[in-house]
FIVO-172141 format. One record per residue (C-alpha): residue number from 1; residue in one letter; chain; x, y, z. Coordinates in Angstrom, 2 decimals. Each point is the difference from the previous one (the first is absolute). Layout:
NODE   keke   guba   domi        c1        c2        c3
NODE    NUM      A      A         X         Y         Z
...
This chain:
NODE   keke   guba   domi        c1        c2        c3
NODE      1      M      A    -95.04     31.67     21.56
NODE      2      I      A      0.29     -3.77     -0.01
NODE      3      I      A      3.37     -1.78      0.19
NODE      4      D      A      0.66     -3.32     -1.73
NODE      5      T      A      2.35     -1.63      2.49
NODE      6      H      A      1.11     -2.91     -2.19
NODE      7      C      A      0.50     -0.14     -3.76
NODE      8      H      A      2.64     -1.03     -2.56
NODE      9      L      A      0.56      2.87     -2.42
NODE     10      A      A      3.24     -1.48     -1.35
NODE     11      S      A     -2.06     -2.76     -1.59
NODE     12      P      A      0.57     -0.28     -3.77
NODE     13      K      A     -3.79     -0.03     -0.34
NODE     14      Y      A      0.04      3.79      0.41
NODE     15      E      A      1.02      2.02     -3.04
NODE     16      N      A     -0.84      3.58      0.96
NODE     17      L      A      0.44      1.15      3.59
NODE     18      D      A     -1.19      3.52     -0.79
NODE     19      E      A     -3.34     -1.34     -1.21
NODE     20      L      A     -0.22     -2.36      2.97
NODE     21      R      A      0.61      2.92      2.35
NODE     22      R      A     -2.66      2.16     -1.69
NODE     23      N      A     -2.55     -2.80      0.16
NODE     24      S      A      0.76     -0.65      3.64
NODE     25      L      A     -0.24      3.65      0.98
NODE     26      A      A     -3.36      0.22     -1.78
NODE     27      L      A     -1.24     -2.77      2.31
NODE     28      G      A      1.24      1.80      3.11
NODE     29      V      A      3.15     -2.06      0.58
NODE     30      G      A      2.84      2.44      0.47
NODE     31      H      A      2.88     -2.17      1.13
NODE     32      C      A      1.20     -3.60     -0.13
NODE     33      I      A      2.63     -2.25      1.57
NODE     34      S      A      1.75     -1.95     -2.77
NODE     35      Q      A      1.72     -3.27      0.87
NODE     36      G      A      3.27     -1.03     -1.63
NODE     37      T      A      0.07     -3.78      0.43
NODE     38      A      A      2.82     -1.42     -2.15
NODE     39      P      A      3.45      0.97     -1.34
NODE     40      D      A     -1.52      0.98     -3.34
NODE     41      D      A     -2.22      2.71      1.48
NODE     42      W      A      1.84      1.45      3.03
NODE     43      E      A      1.75      2.77     -1.93
NODE     44      L      A     -3.07      0.70     -2.13
NODE     45      T      A     -2.20      0.34      3.08
NODE     46      L      A      2.41      2.55      1.47
NODE     47      A      A      0.23      1.86     -3.33
NODE     48      Q      A     -3.78      0.23     -0.34
NODE     49      A      A     -0.27      1.42      3.51
NODE     50      R      A      2.65      2.61     -0.81
NODE     51      Q      A     -1.93      0.85     -3.17
NODE     52      M      A     -3.33      0.41      1.85
NODE     53      P      A      0.79      0.68      3.67
NODE     54      D      A     -3.40      1.58      0.56
NODE     55      F      A     -1.72     -3.19     -1.18
NODE     56      I      A      2.33     -2.95      0.77
NODE     57      T      A      1.93     -1.07      3.08
NODE     58      P      A      2.08     -3.18     -0.40
NODE     59      C      A      0.57     -3.17      1.99
NODE     60      L      A      2.67     -2.60     -0.76
NODE     61      A      A      0.35     -3.69      0.91
NODE     62      T      A      0.02     -3.47     -1.54
NODE     63      H      A     -3.41     -1.57     -0.47
NODE     64      P      A     -0.07     -3.56      1.39
NODE     65      S      A     -0.78     -1.46     -3.41
NODE     66      E      A      3.27      1.55     -1.25
NODE     67      C      A      2.13     -1.48      2.78
NODE     68      M      A      1.72     -2.67     -2.10
NODE     69      A      A      0.61      2.32     -2.94
NODE     70      C      A      1.52      2.68      2.25
NODE     71      S      A      3.62     -0.84      0.84
NODE     72      D      A      1.71      0.84      3.28
NODE     73      E      A      1.96      2.69     -1.83
NODE     74      Q      A     -3.21      1.54     -1.34
NODE     75      L      A     -1.54     -0.09      3.46
NODE     76      E      A      3.01      1.95      1.29
NODE     77      Q      A     -0.43      2.42     -2.91
NODE     78      M      A     -3.61      0.61      1.03
NODE     79      E      A      1.07      0.63      3.58
NODE     80      E      A      2.58      2.56     -1.13
NODE     81      L      A     -2.59      1.71     -2.21
NODE     82      C      A     -2.28      0.29      3.02
NODE     83      R      A      2.76      1.43      2.15
NODE     84      A      A      0.91      2.53     -2.70
NODE     85      N      A     -3.63      1.01     -0.53
NODE     86      R      A     -1.28     -0.37      3.54
NODE     87      D      A     -1.47      3.51      0.20
NODE     88      S      A     -2.12     -0.52     -3.11
NODE     89      L      A     -1.39     -3.45      0.86
NODE     90      A      A     -3.46     -0.53      1.44
NODE     91      A      A      0.91     -3.42      1.44
NODE     92      I      A      1.73     -3.26     -0.79
NODE     93      G      A     -2.22     -2.02     -2.28
NODE     94      E      A     -1.50     -1.99     -1.47
NODE     95      S      A      1.41     -2.83      2.06
NODE     96      G      A     -1.56     -3.03      1.63
NODE     97      L      A     -0.72     -3.69     -0.48
NODE     98      D      A     -1.92     -1.78     -2.76
NODE     99      Y      A     -1.05     -3.61      0.43
NODE    100      Y      A     -2.63      0.17     -2.73
NODE    101      W      A      2.25     -0.74     -2.96
NODE    102      D      A      2.15     -3.10     -0.31
NODE    103      A      A      3.77      0.27      0.20
NODE    104      P      A      1.69      0.82     -3.33
NODE    105      E      A      1.25     -2.88     -2.12
NODE    106      G      A      3.14     -1.53      1.44
NODE    107      C      A     -0.70      1.23      3.53
NODE    108      D      A     -1.64     -1.95      2.81
NODE    109      T      A     -2.69      1.54      2.20
NODE    110      E      A      2.11     -0.02      3.17
NODE    111      T      A      2.82      1.94     -1.66
NODE    112      Y      A     -2.47      2.40     -1.62
NODE    113      Y      A     -1.74      0.85      3.26
NODE    114      A      A      3.29      0.27      1.90
NODE    115      R      A      1.36      2.57     -2.46
NODE    116      Q      A     -3.23      2.01      0.22
NODE    117      K      A      0.32      0.08      3.79
NODE    118      M      A      3.66      1.00     -0.18
NODE    119      M      A     -0.81      2.90     -2.29
NODE    120      L      A     -2.93      1.10      2.14
NODE    121      E      A      2.25      0.08      3.06
NODE    122      R      A      2.56      2.04     -1.97
NODE    123      H      A     -2.71      2.42     -1.05
NODE    124      F      A     -1.21      0.42      3.57
NODE    125      A      A      3.56      0.55      1.20
NODE    126      L      A      0.51      2.63     -2.69
NODE    127      A      A     -3.23      1.75      0.92
NODE    128      A      A      1.08      0.05      3.66
NODE    129      E      A      3.40      1.40     -0.98
NODE    130      L      A     -1.54      2.77     -2.10
NODE    131      G      A     -2.89      0.82      2.31
NODE    132      L      A     -2.59     -0.99     -2.59
NODE    133      N      A     -3.13     -2.15      0.07
NODE    134      I      A     -0.65     -2.96     -2.30
NODE    135      S      A     -2.64     -1.09     -2.53
NODE    136      L      A     -0.78     -3.70      0.30
NODE    137      H      A     -1.37     -2.59     -2.42
NODE    138      T      A     -1.41     -3.27      1.32
NODE    139      R      A     -1.84     -2.45     -2.22
NODE    140      E      A     -0.82     -3.69      0.15
NODE    141      R      A     -2.60     -2.41     -1.36
NODE    142      K      A     -1.48     -0.91      3.39
NODE    143      G      A      0.83      0.06      3.67
NODE    144      S      A      2.10      2.60      1.81
NODE    145      A      A      3.60     -1.28     -0.20
NODE    146      C      A      1.13      2.90     -2.19
NODE    147      F      A     -1.60      2.61      2.26
NODE    148      D      A      1.33     -1.70      3.12
NODE    149      D      A      3.58     -0.19     -1.34
NODE    150      A      A      0.00      3.67     -1.08
NODE    151      F      A     -1.54      0.99      3.32
NODE    152      A      A      2.71     -1.85      1.93
NODE    153      I      A      2.74      1.83     -1.91
NODE    154      A      A     -1.73      3.35      0.48
NODE    155      R      A     -0.09     -0.51      3.77
NODE    156      N      A      3.81     -0.03      0.05
NODE    157      F      A      0.10      3.61     -1.24
NODE    158      P      A     -2.18      2.02      2.39
NODE    159      T      A      1.14      3.39     -1.33
NODE    160      V      A     -1.28     -0.78     -3.52
NODE    161      R      A     -3.72      0.36     -0.61
NODE    162      P      A     -1.36     -2.28     -2.75
NODE    163      V      A     -2.95      0.56     -2.28
NODE    164      F      A     -1.50     -3.27     -1.24
NODE    165      H      A     -0.91      1.11     -3.49
NODE    166      C      A     -2.93     -1.41     -1.99
NODE    167      F      A     -1.44     -1.28      3.24
NODE    168      I      A     -2.37     -2.95     -0.38
NODE    169      G      A      0.48     -1.53      3.44
NODE    170      T      A     -2.29     -0.38      2.97
NODE    171      Q      A     -1.02      2.48      2.68
NODE    172      Q      A      2.01     -2.06      2.49
NODE    173      Q      A      3.12      0.38     -2.15
NODE    174      A      A     -0.61      3.72     -0.35
NODE    175      E      A     -0.37      0.36      3.76
NODE    176      R      A      3.35     -1.74      0.50
NODE    177      I      A      1.66      2.29     -2.55
NODE    178      F      A     -1.29      3.04      1.88
NODE    179      S      A      0.60     -1.14      3.58
NODE    180      E      A      3.24     -1.96     -0.34
NODE    181      L      A      1.80      1.76     -2.87
NODE    182      D      A     -1.51      3.51      0.11
NODE    183      G      A     -0.64     -0.69     -3.67
NODE    184      M      A     -2.47      1.00     -2.69
NODE    185      I      A     -2.01     -1.69     -2.73
NODE    186      S      A     -1.01      1.28     -3.42
NODE    187      F      A     -2.88     -0.87     -2.29
NODE    188      T      A      0.00     -0.40     -3.78
NODE    189      G      A     -2.67     -0.27     -2.66
NODE    190      L      A     -0.57     -3.58      1.14
NODE    191      I      A     -2.57      1.32      2.48
NODE    192      T      A     -2.16      1.08     -2.95
NODE    193      F      A     -0.14     -3.58     -1.37
NODE    194      R      A     -2.77     -2.49      0.61
NODE    195      K      A      0.56     -2.65      2.67
NODE    196      T      A      2.41      2.14      2.05
NODE    197      E      A     -2.37      0.45      2.92
NODE    198      A      A      2.65     -0.98      2.56
NODE    199      V      A      2.41      2.80     -0.87
NODE    200      Q      A     -2.92      2.41     -0.43
NODE    201      A      A     -0.95     -0.77      3.59
NODE    202      V      A      3.56      0.81      1.12
NODE    203      A      A     -0.16      3.31     -1.87
NODE    204      A      A     -3.31      0.85      1.67
NODE    205      W      A      1.39     -0.82      3.46
NODE    206      C      A      3.60      1.25     -0.23
NODE    207      P      A      1.07      2.81      2.38
NODE    208      A      A      0.19      3.27     -1.94
NODE    209      D      A      3.70      0.56      0.66
NODE    210      R      A      1.12     -3.48     -1.12
NODE    211      F      A     -0.79     -0.28     -3.72
NODE    212      M      A      1.04      1.50     -3.29
NODE    213      L      A     -1.07     -0.36     -3.64
NODE    214      E      A      1.85     -1.24     -3.08
NODE    215      T      A     -0.40     -1.35     -3.50
NODE    216      D      A      2.97     -2.38     -0.38
NODE    217      S      A     -0.19      1.27     -3.59
NODE    218      P      A      0.47     -1.07     -2.72
NODE    219      F      A     -1.80     -2.93      1.66
NODE    220      L      A     -3.37     -0.43      1.75
NODE    221      S      A     -2.03      2.66     -1.77
NODE    222      P      A     -3.20      0.49      2.03
NODE    223      E      A     -3.56     -0.32     -1.16
NODE    224      P      A     -1.29      1.19     -2.40
NODE    225      M      A      3.38     -0.19     -1.82
NODE    226      R      A      0.96     -3.48      1.18
NODE    227      G      A      2.39     -1.67     -2.45
NODE    228      Q      A      1.26      3.28     -1.44
NODE    229      L      A      3.44      1.55      0.47
NODE    230      N      A     -0.16      1.68      3.39
NODE    231      I      A      1.27      3.50      0.86
NODE    232      P      A      0.51      1.83      3.32
NODE    233      G      A     -3.06      2.16     -0.67
NODE    234      R      A     -2.24     -2.98      0.58
NODE    235      T      A      0.81      0.14      3.69
NODE    236      R      A     -3.07      2.23     -0.09
NODE    237      Y      A     -2.23     -3.03     -0.60
NODE    238      V      A      1.60     -1.81      2.91
NODE    239      A      A     -0.69      3.07      2.14
NODE    240      E      A     -3.61      0.12     -1.13
NODE    241      K      A     -0.51     -3.66      0.90
NODE    242      V      A      1.59      0.43      3.43
NODE    243      A      A     -2.16      3.08      0.62
NODE    244      A      A     -3.13     -1.98     -0.87
NODE    245      L      A      1.05     -2.87      2.26
NODE    246      R      A      0.65      2.36      2.91
NODE    247      G      A     -3.08      2.16     -0.58
NODE    248      C      A      1.89      3.25     -0.46
NODE    249      S      A      0.91      2.40     -2.81
NODE    250      L      A      2.72     -0.32     -2.61
NODE    251      E      A      1.46      3.25      1.34
NODE    252      E      A      0.33     -1.48      3.49
NODE    253      I      A      1.78     -3.10     -1.30
NODE    254      A      A      2.30      2.12     -2.16
NODE    255      E      A      0.91      2.21      2.95
NODE    256      L      A      0.70     -2.72      2.51
NODE    257      T      A      1.91     -2.34     -2.36
NODE    258      T      A      2.11      2.86     -1.34
NODE    259      A      A      0.88      0.97      3.57
NODE    260      N      A      0.88     -3.64      0.76
NODE    261      A      A      2.22     -0.24     -3.09
NODE    262      R      A      1.77      3.26      0.79
NODE    263      R      A      0.85     -1.23      3.49
NODE    264      F      A      1.03     -3.52     -0.95
NODE    265      F      A      2.11      0.94     -3.03
NODE    266      R      A      1.19      3.34      1.42
NODE    267      L      A     -1.33      1.86     -3.04
NODE    268      S      A      0.14      3.76     -0.38
NODE    269      C      A     -2.57      0.13     -2.82
């Protein structure tokens, strides 16, 4: 079995979860971690996991791009939902920092980044309180300011292990995540794209107990379905690419990444 450790099944792009589940199982993907990232999808993410507990385990947080739209009261609501559903959550997530997109209209960059950092610190504090790990998003156009700022916050919460999802960083960054944060990284369908040799090299090198697989669906559908609506089942194609890069079998990659996901997210599946 392969586990998709990061997807967004509450997306309105999905119309039939039963069909999505069947298609994913047919590709060998038997479980997924679905991220609730905004007030509009927190309750739905929990409801979908209750509907399909053998297939979906939820995470809740506020995505950094939603930080201005999410009020302080809504942030407190999310925290209470996590406390009430602690035993069913895989982690806190998707949280993080995003310096790729400009600040929303009417908001300056300094205020936008400051609110993202405040929410990320709140998410880390909540994860520490609940004994959970955290799923992190970091994205920027160039440089490493976003990664460095998220890393600095993470270091203040040594009991919380982060996974840097959709990892496209350097081997040096990965080594710091492992050695200084006891963290993980996860790979998406991006590694199947052309001109992603740098992250492919990280996947080929990465210690076997430090990486997981994901789709980030409905986004980032891998080759040969690039540009199509993505589903958790396509984690299989990510696994096949990683296996080829590491010179081992699909079965070996499935076994080790499933074991990693079970440990990190405390899964019983």
